[in-house]
C-alpha positions in Angstrom: -22.5 -20.3 12.3 -23.3 -16.7 12.9 -22.8 -14.4 9.9 -19.5 -12.7 9.7 -19.6 -8.9 9.4 -16.3 -6.9 8.6 -16.2 -3.1 9.4 -13.9 -1.5 7.1 -12.9 2.2 6.7 -12.2 4.2 3.6 -8.6 4.5 2.4 -7.6 1.9 5.2 -4.8 -0.5 4.1 -5.6 -2.7 7.1 -9.2 -2.9 6.1 -8.0 -3.9 2.5 -5.9 -6.7 4.0 -8.6 -8.1 6.2 -10.9 -8.1 3.2 -8.4 -9.9 1.2 -7.9 -12.4 3.7 -11.6 -13.2 3.7 -11.5 -13.5 0.0 -8.7 -16.1 0.2 -10.6 -18.1 2.8 -13.8 -18.2 0.9 -15.9 -17.4 4.0 -19.0 -15.4 3.4 -18.9 -11.9 5.0 -21.0 -8.8 5.0 -19.0 -5.6 4.9 -20.0 -2.3 6.7 -18.1 0.6 5.5 -17.3 3.7 7.7 -16.2 6.8 5.9 -13.2 7.9 7.8 -13.1 11.2 6.0 -16.3 12.3 7.6 -17.1 12.9 11.2 -18.3 9.4 11.9 -16.9 8.9 15.4 -20.3 8.0 16.8 -21.0 5.4 14.2 -17.6 4.1 14.5 -17.7 3.7 18.3 -20.8 1.6 17.8 -18.6 -1.2 16.1 -15.1 -0.5 17.5 -14.3 0.2 21.1 -10.7 0.9 19.9 -12.1 3.5 17.4 -10.0 1.7 14.7 -10.8 -0.4 11.7 -11.0 -3.1 10.6 -13.3 -5.0 13.1 -14.5 -8.5 12.5 -17.8 -9.2 14.1 -19.4 -12.7 14.7 -22.5 -12.7 16.9 -21.4 -11.0 20.2 -17.7 -11.4 19.3 -15.9 -8.4 18.1 -12.2 -8.8 17.0 -10.2 -5.7 16.2 -6.7 -5.5 14.6 -6.0 -7.0 11.1 -3.5 -9.4 12.5 -5.9 -10.9 15.0 -8.7 -10.9 12.3 -6.3 -12.9 10.0 -5.7 -15.4 12.8 -9.4 -16.0 13.5 -10.2 -16.3 9.9 -7.5 -18.8 9.6 -9.1 -20.9 12.3 -12.5 -20.7 10.9 -11.3 -21.8 7.4 -9.3 -24.8 8.4 -6.0 -23.1 8.1 -6.5 -21.4 4.6 -4.2 -18.6 5.4 -1.0 -20.1 6.3 1.2 -23.0 5.0 0.8 -26.5 6.0 4.5 -26.9 7.2 4.9 -25.6 10.8 8.2 -24.1 10.0 6.7 -22.1 7.2 3.7 -21.0 9.2 6.2 -19.6 11.8 7.9 -17.7 9.0 4.7 -16.6 7.5 3.5 -15.2 10.9 6.9 -13.6 11.5 6.6 -11.7 8.1 3.0 -10.6 8.7 4.0 -9.4 12.1 7.0 -7.5 10.9 4.9 -5.6 8.3 2.1 -5.1 10.9 4.5 -3.2 13.4 7.4 -2.2 11.2 8.5 -0.1 8.1 7.7 3.2 10.0 9.8 5.2 7.6 7.9 3.9 4.6 4.6 4.6 6.3 5.4 8.3 7.2 7.2 9.2 3.8 4.9 7.2 1.5 1.2 7.7 2.5 -1.3 5.3 0.9 -3.3 6.5 -2.0 -5.9 4.5 -4.1 -6.0 6.6 -7.1 -2.8 8.7 -6.9 0.8 8.4 -8.0 3.8 10.4 -6.9 7.6 10.3 -6.6 9.7 10.6 -3.5 13.4 11.1 -2.6 14.8 8.0 -1.1 16.6 8.8 2.0 19.1 6.4 3.5 16.6 5.5 6.2 13.9 4.7 3.7 16.4 2.7 1.5 17.2 0.6 4.5 13.6 -0.5 4.8 13.3 -0.9 1.0 16.3 -3.2 1.0 14.6 -5.3 3.8 11.3 -5.6 1.7 13.3 -6.5 -1.3 15.1 -9.3 0.6 11.7 -10.6 1.9 10.2 -10.6 -1.5 13.2 -12.3 -3.0 12.5 -15.3 -0.9 9.0 -15.9 -2.4 8.6 -19.6 -3.7 6.8 -18.3 -6.7 3.9 -15.9 -7.5 3.0 -16.4 -3.9 5.3 -16.4 -0.9 4.7 -20.0 -0.2 2.8 -22.7 -2.2 -0.5 -21.0 -2.2 -1.9 -17.5 -1.4 -2.2 -16.6 2.1 -2.0 -14.0 4.8 1.6 -13.0 3.8 0.5 -12.2 0.3 -2.7 -10.3 1.4 -0.5 -8.2 3.8 2.3 -7.5 1.3 0.1 -7.0 -1.8 -1.1 -3.5 -0.4 2.6 -2.6 0.1 3.4 -3.7 -3.4 0.7 -1.3 -4.6 1.8 1.4 -2.4 5.5 1.2 -3.5 4.4 1.0 -7.2 2.2 4.2 -6.8 5.7 5.9 -5.9 7.4 4.6 -8.9 9.3 1.9 -6.7 9.3 -1.3 -8.6 11.9 -4.0 -7.7 13.9 -6.1 -10.1 14.9 -9.7 -10.0 12.9 -12.1 -7.9 11.5 -9.4 -5.7 10.1 -7.7 -8.8 8.6 -10.9 -10.0 6.8 -11.3 -6.8 5.8 -7.6 -6.7 4.2 -7.9 -10.0 2.6 -11.1 -9.3 0.8 -9.5 -6.3 -0.2 -6.6 -8.4 -1.6 -8.9 -11.1 -3.4 -11.2 -8.5 -7.0 -11.2 -9.4 -8.3 -11.3 -5.8 -6.2 -8.4 -4.9 -7.5 -6.4 -8.0 -11.1 -7.4 -6.9 -10.6 -6.1 -3.4 -9.1 -2.8 -4.7 -12.1 -2.2 -6.7 -14.1 -2.7 -3.6 -11.9 -0.5 -1.6 -12.4 2.3 -4.4 -16.1 1.8 -4.1 -16.0 2.1 -0.3 -15.2 5.9 -0.8 -18.6 6.7 -2.3 -20.5 5.0 0.5 
């Protein structure tokens, strides 16, 4: 099998998610870091026709977009990123897609920072999105959304970190899931890597 190469960007939440999915799968992968804070458009274009990260490369194949990357990793790793139950797989994919395309108010009012904490005023619009997230997290079966760690947890772990950096920590079952994601050793390892990307 051709070696996998993951092209990631500094301070890119979607790069962190793709890297975490690879960690869960156990697949070996070489990472190439693009410093997005510098003028690296020429270098980025060499890897990404969309000019976006992450990009997963395998031989001549280039897959852009974190959701598509997660699906491909899942296929390569005999279904490691989704539950065995077809119903649960459908739910897992729905939750990943919802995060992938939604929560626009949260994205605009709570920028992602690796090493910075802040506070915000929670508007009614933001509160609506936070209520939805809390409801999703309250449905977790344990420390992970389903029986084992998977794509849903990889996608939402970054959100758990983002919310905590703004002092948003849920209570109840949602809070237990949030704290479990923040304490998850694979997530901690990837966040250390993501911090190191910034010095590349």
